[in-house]
N, C-alpha and C positions, 0 to 999 in steps of 0.2 A: 612529575606531573604536579600541578598546583590546583588549588580549588579557589573558586571565586569567593569574595567576601562582600558582605552588605555594607551599608553606610557606616555602621558602628563597628566594623571589623569582624563581625560574626561570620563564620564560615557557613556556606550553604551546601557544601559537598558537591558542587558542580565542577566537573573537570574542565579546565581551560587549556591545558597543554595539548597539543596535537601529537598523538603517537604516529610514528611512521606507518604507512599502510602500503599494501601491495596493489595500489590502484592500477598500475600498468598491466597486471595480470588479467584484468577484466576489461572488456570493451562494452560500449553502449549497446551494440547489437546482441552481445551475449546476455546482458541483463534483460533486455527486452524479450529475448527468446524465453528466458525463465519466467518472466511475468506472463507471457502469452500461453505458456504450458500449464499454468495453474488457473483455477477458477474461484478460489476462495481468498479473501483478504479481510483485514480489519480496517474499517473506515472510521476515522475520527473527525469530529467537528466540535464547535462550541455552540452553546445555546445563545440566544440574544442577550441573556444576562451573564454570559461569560462562563457558564458551567461546562466542563468538558464531558463529552459523550463519545462512545465508540460502540460499534456493533460489527458482527461478522456479516459479510455480504458475499454473494456469488456475483461474478462479473464475467464479461467477455471482452476481449481486446480486439480493436479494429483500428488500423492506422495509428498505432502508438497512443491510443486513448483507451481508457477503461470505461465500460458501460455497466451500470448497476441498476437493477430493477427495484423500485420502491413503491409503496402504496402512496397514491397522490395526496392522501390526507394524513400521512404519517408525520410525526415530529421530525424525523430525519429529513424528509423532503422539505419541510418548512424551514428548518434551521439552516440547511445547506443553501437553500435558495436565498436566504437573508444575507449570509456572509460570503458565499461563493468560494470559500477556502476550506480545504480538508487536508488531513494527513492520512496516509495509507501505509499499512504494513502487510506485505505478502509473505506468508511462511512458505518455505520451499522444503518439502520433505527430503531428508537425507538418510542414508544408511540401509536402504532396502530392507531385506528380511532381518538384518541385524537390529534395526530400530524396534522390532517387535520384542526382542530379547533384552535389549539394553536401553537405558534412558538417553537416547540421542536427540538433542534438541534440533528443531528445524533450522535451516539457514533462513535468513530474512532479507527482504528488500524493503526499505522504507523510503518515503518521499513525500514532499509537500505537493499540493496540486490546486489548480483552479477547478471549480466544479459548477456545472450548470444543470438545473433540473428542467427536463423537457416533459411535456405532456405525451404520454404513450400513444395517443391517437395521432399526433402529428408525425410519428415515426412509423406508423403502420405501413407495411410493404417495403420498408427501407432495408438495406443490408444490416443495419443495427438490429432491428427486430428479428430478422432472419437468423442472425447469429445468436441472439438471446433466446430464441424459441425453445431450445432444449432445456433451458434453465427456468422457463416460465410456463406454468400451466395455461392452456388455451383460454380457460374462463377468466383469467386475470389480465390477458393482453390488452383488452379494450379499456381497462380501468387502472392502468399502472402509470407510474411516472418513471422516467429514465434519468439517472444522474450520469452526465458525461464528465469524466474525470481526466483532466489534462495535466500530466505531471510537469513540474517546473524545477529548474535548478539542477540538483544532483540526486542520484540514487545513493543511499547509504546502505551498504550491504554487509552482512555478517555471514561467513561460512560458505560463500560462493567461490568456486575456483580454487579451493584448498581441500586437502584431505581431511578426514574426520579427526585425525590426530592433531592437525594444525588448527582446527577449530578451537582447541583449548587455549591457544595463544592469541589474545585479542589483537596484538600488533600484526599478526599474519592474517587473521580471519576478517578484519575490517577492510572495506574499500569504499572509495567515493568516486563515482563514475558520472559523467555528465548525462543528463536525460536525453539530450539530442546532440 
């Protein structure tokens, strides 16, 4: 594996060689199944001045899109509406009861996405609001915004479709799977 260098030859420590992955062991449907069975993710975006931001969010999945409830006047809603681009990481708990006793990291699913911020009023009575209802207190439903997240490109996974022991080997634990 090599690392990239800047214009003056200084290394930045960014890996450029692609390690072999077991992409064929995972299908798009299997990854979507994992995304749909979880409701917590880390949503990342940049501010209009280019500062990175991320926050934990609860989401629901409908028709291979994620829907996140946000306050309409939040920085998150404003920043996402400005750029329309986000990155998402979904941690997938592994290890069952063993994870209580041992430090077993979660598997992860990461992807880039296009995002649109909708006014919550516009979605009242829709399947989206129906699905989000368990995650959203009734008093906030009329004053919320909904971020629709449409994954693009590929899912980058770590630790899905492998045993806990195989998670220790990055070449085995990583996979790249098309979003659709």
